[in-house]
C-alpha positions as CSV (number, residue, x, y, z in Angstrom):
1,X,-3.5,-23.9,40.2
2,X,-6.5,-25.4,38.2
3,X,-4.9,-25.3,34.6
4,X,-2.2,-27.3,36.2
5,X,-4.1,-30.6,37.4
6,X,-5.3,-32.2,33.6
7,X,-1.5,-31.9,32.6
8,X,-0.2,-33.9,36.1
9,X,-2.9,-36.8,34.6
10,X,-1.7,-37.2,31.3
11,X,-0.7,-40.0,30.0
12,X,3.2,-40.1,29.8
13,X,3.0,-40.2,25.6
14,X,1.2,-36.6,25.2
15,X,3.6,-34.8,27.5
16,X,6.1,-34.3,24.2
17,X,3.8,-33.9,21.8
18,X,2.1,-30.5,24.5
19,X,5.9,-29.4,24.8
20,X,6.0,-29.0,20.9
21,X,2.6,-27.3,20.8
22,X,3.8,-24.6,23.5
23,X,7.3,-24.1,21.4
24,X,5.4,-24.2,17.9
25,X,2.5,-21.9,19.3
26,X,4.6,-18.7,19.0
27,X,6.2,-19.1,16.3
28,X,2.4,-19.6,14.3
29,X,1.4,-16.2,16.3
30,X,4.9,-14.3,15.3
31,X,5.0,-15.1,11.9
32,X,2.6,-12.5,10.7
33,X,4.3,-9.8,12.7
34,X,5.6,-6.7,10.9
35,X,9.2,-6.5,10.9
36,X,9.9,-2.5,10.8
37,X,6.5,-0.6,9.2
38,X,6.8,2.5,7.6
39,X,10.4,2.4,6.5
40,X,11.0,2.7,3.2
41,X,14.4,2.6,2.2
42,X,14.2,5.5,-0.1
43,X,14.0,8.7,1.3
44,X,14.6,11.1,-0.7
45,X,12.7,14.4,-1.7
46,X,9.2,14.2,-2.7
47,X,7.4,15.9,-5.9
48,X,3.7,16.3,-5.3
49,X,1.5,16.2,-8.1
50,X,3.7,13.6,-10.3
51,X,5.3,10.0,-10.9
52,X,6.2,8.7,-7.8
53,X,9.8,7.1,-7.3
54,X,10.4,3.2,-7.1
55,X,10.5,2.1,-3.7
56,X,8.9,5.9,-2.1
57,X,5.8,4.5,-1.2
58,X,6.4,0.4,-0.6
59,X,2.9,-0.7,1.1
60,X,1.9,0.8,-2.2
61,X,-0.7,-2.2,-3.7
62,X,-3.0,-2.7,-6.8
63,X,-5.8,-5.0,-7.0
64,X,-6.2,-6.4,-10.3
65,X,-9.7,-7.6,-11.2
66,X,-9.6,-9.8,-14.9
67,X,-6.6,-8.0,-15.8
68,X,-6.9,-4.7,-15.0
69,X,-6.2,-2.2,-12.2
70,X,-10.1,-1.7,-10.0
71,X,-8.3,-0.2,-7.0
72,X,-5.2,0.4,-4.5
73,X,-4.4,-1.2,-1.0
74,X,-2.0,-1.3,1.8
75,X,0.3,-3.7,2.8
76,X,-0.5,-4.3,6.5
77,X,2.1,-7.5,6.7
78,X,3.1,-10.4,4.8
79,X,-0.5,-12.1,4.5
80,X,-2.4,-9.0,4.7
81,X,-3.5,-6.0,2.6
82,X,-5.8,-3.0,3.6
83,X,-8.3,-1.5,1.1
84,X,-11.9,-0.1,0.7
85,X,-15.1,-2.5,1.2
86,X,-16.4,-0.8,-2.0
87,X,-14.2,-2.4,-4.3
88,X,-15.8,-6.0,-3.7
89,X,-19.4,-4.5,-4.0
90,X,-20.1,-6.7,-7.4
91,X,-17.4,-8.8,-7.2
92,X,-17.3,-10.6,-3.4
93,X,-18.4,-13.6,-4.9
94,X,-15.1,-13.4,-7.8
95,X,-12.3,-13.7,-5.8
96,X,-10.5,-16.2,-8.3
97,X,-10.4,-13.3,-11.0
98,X,-8.5,-10.8,-8.6
99,X,-4.7,-10.2,-8.1
100,X,-2.7,-8.2,-5.7
101,X,0.3,-6.5,-7.3
102,X,3.3,-5.5,-4.9
103,X,6.7,-4.3,-5.5
104,X,5.2,-2.1,-8.9
105,X,5.5,1.4,-9.5
106,X,4.7,1.3,-13.5
107,X,1.9,-1.6,-13.5
108,X,3.5,-2.1,-17.0
109,X,6.6,-3.3,-16.3
110,X,7.4,-6.5,-14.6
111,X,10.8,-6.6,-12.3
112,X,12.6,-9.3,-10.3
113,X,11.2,-7.6,-7.5
114,X,7.4,-7.0,-9.0
115,X,5.3,-10.0,-6.4
116,X,2.0,-11.1,-7.6
117,X,0.0,-13.1,-5.3
118,X,-4.1,-14.3,-5.1
119,X,-6.6,-14.2,-2.4
120,X,-7.4,-16.0,0.0
121,X,-10.5,-14.5,1.3
122,X,-12.0,-10.8,1.9
123,X,-13.0,-9.8,5.7
124,X,-15.8,-6.8,5.2
125,X,-16.8,-4.6,8.2
126,X,-19.5,-6.2,9.8
127,X,-21.5,-3.0,9.4
128,X,-20.7,-2.4,6.2
129,X,-24.0,-1.5,4.1
130,X,-22.9,-2.4,0.4
131,X,-24.4,1.1,-0.4
132,X,-21.7,3.4,-1.4
133,X,-20.7,6.1,0.4
134,X,-21.1,4.8,3.6
135,X,-19.6,4.3,7.0
136,X,-17.2,1.4,7.7
137,X,-15.9,1.2,4.0
138,X,-13.1,-1.2,5.2
139,X,-12.0,-4.7,4.3
140,X,-9.2,-6.7,5.3
141,X,-7.7,-9.0,2.6
142,X,-5.6,-11.8,3.1
143,X,-2.9,-13.7,0.6
144,X,-2.8,-17.1,-0.4
145,X,0.9,-17.0,-0.6
146,X,3.2,-14.7,1.7
147,X,4.5,-11.1,0.5
148,X,8.8,-12.0,0.3
149,X,9.5,-8.0,2.3
150,X,12.2,-6.1,0.3
151,X,13.0,-2.7,-0.4
152,X,10.2,-2.4,-2.7
153,X,8.0,-4.5,-0.7
154,X,7.0,-3.6,3.0
155,X,4.6,-2.8,5.7
156,X,2.6,0.8,6.5
157,X,2.3,0.9,10.3
158,X,-1.2,0.9,11.5
159,X,-2.0,3.8,13.9
160,X,-3.0,3.6,17.9
161,X,-6.8,4.7,18.3
162,X,-5.5,7.8,20.2
163,X,-3.2,9.0,17.8
164,X,-3.0,12.8,17.5
165,X,-3.4,13.7,13.9
166,X,-2.1,17.4,14.6
167,X,1.4,15.7,15.6
168,X,1.7,14.6,12.1
169,X,4.5,16.3,9.6
170,X,3.3,15.8,6.2
171,X,0.3,13.9,4.4
172,X,0.2,12.0,1.0
173,X,-2.4,9.9,-1.1
174,X,-1.1,7.1,-4.0
175,X,-3.0,5.7,-6.3
176,X,-3.2,4.7,-10.0
177,X,-6.3,6.3,-10.2
178,X,-7.2,9.2,-13.2
179,X,-5.8,12.2,-13.5
180,X,-9.2,13.9,-14.6
181,X,-12.5,12.8,-14.4
182,X,-13.0,12.1,-17.2
183,X,-9.5,10.4,-18.2
184,X,-8.5,6.9,-17.6
185,X,-6.8,5.0,-15.1
186,X,-2.6,5.5,-15.2
187,X,0.2,3.1,-15.5
188,X,2.7,5.1,-13.5
189,X,2.0,5.1,-9.4
190,X,0.6,9.5,-8.7
191,X,1.6,10.6,-5.3
192,X,-0.2,14.0,-4.2
193,X,0.5,15.8,-0.7
194,X,-3.1,17.1,0.9
195,X,-3.7,18.6,4.1
196,X,-6.1,17.3,7.0
197,X,-9.1,19.2,6.9
198,X,-11.2,19.6,10.0
199,X,-14.3,17.2,10.1
200,X,-16.6,20.1,10.8
201,X,-15.4,22.2,8.1
202,X,-15.6,18.8,6.0
203,X,-19.3,18.9,6.8
204,X,-19.8,22.7,5.8
205,X,-18.7,21.7,2.7
206,X,-20.9,19.0,2.0
207,X,-23.8,20.6,3.2
208,X,-26.8,18.7,3.4
209,X,-25.7,16.5,0.3
210,X,-23.5,14.1,2.4
211,X,-22.9,13.3,6.3
212,X,-19.0,12.7,7.1
213,X,-19.5,10.5,9.8
214,X,-17.1,10.1,12.8
215,X,-15.5,7.4,11.3
216,X,-14.3,9.3,8.2
217,X,-11.7,11.8,7.7
218,X,-10.9,14.1,4.9
219,X,-7.7,15.7,3.4
220,X,-7.9,17.4,-0.2
221,X,-5.3,20.4,-1.8
222,X,-7.6,23.2,-2.3
223,X,-4.8,25.3,-4.0
224,X,-3.8,23.1,-6.5
225,X,-7.1,21.1,-6.5
226,X,-5.1,17.6,-5.9
227,X,-7.2,15.1,-4.3
228,X,-8.2,11.3,-5.4
229,X,-10.1,9.9,-8.2
230,X,-11.5,6.9,-9.7
231,X,-8.9,3.9,-9.5
232,X,-7.6,5.6,-6.3
233,X,-9.9,3.6,-3.8
234,X,-8.7,1.7,-1.3
235,X,-5.8,2.7,-1.4
236,X,-3.9,4.4,1.8
237,X,-3.3,8.2,2.8
238,X,-0.1,8.0,4.7
239,X,1.5,10.9,7.4
240,X,4.7,10.9,8.1
241,X,4.9,11.0,12.2
242,X,8.8,11.8,13.0
243,X,10.7,9.6,10.4
244,X,7.7,6.8,10.6
245,X,4.8,6.8,8.2
246,X,1.4,6.0,9.3
247,X,-1.7,4.6,7.5
248,X,-4.4,7.0,8.4
249,X,-6.7,6.4,6.6
250,X,-7.8,4.6,3.3
251,X,-9.5,6.2,0.1
252,X,-12.8,5.7,0.0
253,X,-15.6,9.0,-1.6
254,X,-15.7,12.1,-2.7
255,X,-18.1,14.4,-5.0
256,X,-16.1,14.4,-8.5
257,X,-12.1,14.7,-8.9
258,X,-9.8,17.6,-8.0
259,X,-13.2,20.0,-7.2
260,X,-11.9,22.2,-5.0
261,X,-14.9,22.7,-2.7
262,X,-15.5,19.0,-2.2
263,X,-12.5,17.3,-0.1
264,X,-11.7,13.8,-0.6
265,X,-13.1,11.6,2.1
266,X,-11.1,8.5,3.7
267,X,-11.9,5.4,5.9
268,X,-10.4,6.8,9.4
269,X,-8.3,4.1,9.3
270,X,-7.5,4.7,13.8
271,X,-11.2,4.2,14.4
272,X,-10.9,1.1,13.0
273,X,-7.3,0.0,14.3
274,X,-8.5,-2.4,17.4
275,X,-11.3,-4.2,14.7
276,X,-8.3,-4.6,11.8
277,X,-5.6,-6.2,14.7
278,X,-7.7,-7.8,16.2
279,X,-9.2,-9.6,12.8
280,X,-5.9,-10.5,11.8
281,X,-4.8,-12.2,14.9
282,X,-7.8,-14.0,15.4
283,X,-7.1,-15.3,11.6
284,X,-3.6,-16.5,12.6
285,X,-4.5,-18.3,15.6
286,X,-7.1,-19.8,13.8
287,X,-4.7,-21.3,11.2
288,X,-2.1,-21.8,14.2
289,X,-4.9,-24.2,15.6
290,X,-5.4,-26.0,12.1
291,X,-1.7,-26.6,12.0
292,X,-0.9,-27.8,15.2
293,X,-4.8,-30.3,14.8
294,X,-2.7,-32.1,11.8
295,X,0.2,-33.2,14.5
296,X,-1.2,-34.3,17.8
297,X,-4.6,-34.5,18.8
298,X,-6.1,-32.4,22.2
299,X,-9.1,-31.8,24.3
300,X,-10.1,-28.7,22.6
301,X,-10.5,-26.9,25.8
302,X,-6.8,-27.6,26.7
303,X,-5.8,-26.5,22.7
304,X,-8.0,-23.3,23.4
305,X,-6.2,-22.5,26.5
306,X,-2.8,-22.0,25.6
307,X,-3.9,-20.1,22.2
308,X,-5.6,-17.9,24.2
309,X,-2.0,-17.9,26.6
310,X,-0.1,-16.7,23.6
311,X,1.9,-13.6,24.4
């Protein structure tokens, strides 16, 4: 009732632009929504501990810094990539030197499906302390241009904060990191299956060396000694729930590489789901407001009202 009075008193010339405003806002808001996440086109059998198949992990990206692979990441939407905050510990002021590589399996081979994008901004979790290893090691990367979704470039699903991890069918880590601690990063995307480890037992294994916090999750293959290594940071820990892949973790840290008594530690994505979603939506709304502001001029309070009422 209180919102309708200003509209009735508006001059006639404002009504048509206002109608365009109401029609335009939803399209701006939905342009960054996922089409269908966690559904790779390639659904063949996965073999662990070796090269990944092209299109098997279409959300996997590489963060290049000065022409070299630095960290992994995962596609959340056409404009957003999820990665680890510590990937920017020394380089947050040098975003112009970064590129995001999507649609790659072999980083040496560029195909017609490969895409490279520059970074618009990086949003570090506000509680991250830039002292690795630490909690809240998560960051959102906004791209300057949208990705073109295809069979090799697709988003992974975000989990609900209350997701039951015991319902996961299988969990995998992917990345271009080192195969062994003394080695170098690889050019071909690697994949490895890792069982999730209860936080209690993970803390027992690490003892008093490091604290396994509530925003962390552990996973490792103690039998085959498979775990993330340097260069895998920022990449996804993806778990399959029925027929849908959901990102459960972000590679953050561990002691050494493939050390059987020290599991890989990941940022627990369900813990951050609300922050991730709200951060992406707030930037989308801000971008929409800027676009509309270039078309018509409205009182700030009125514009803000309609932004908030977007479904």
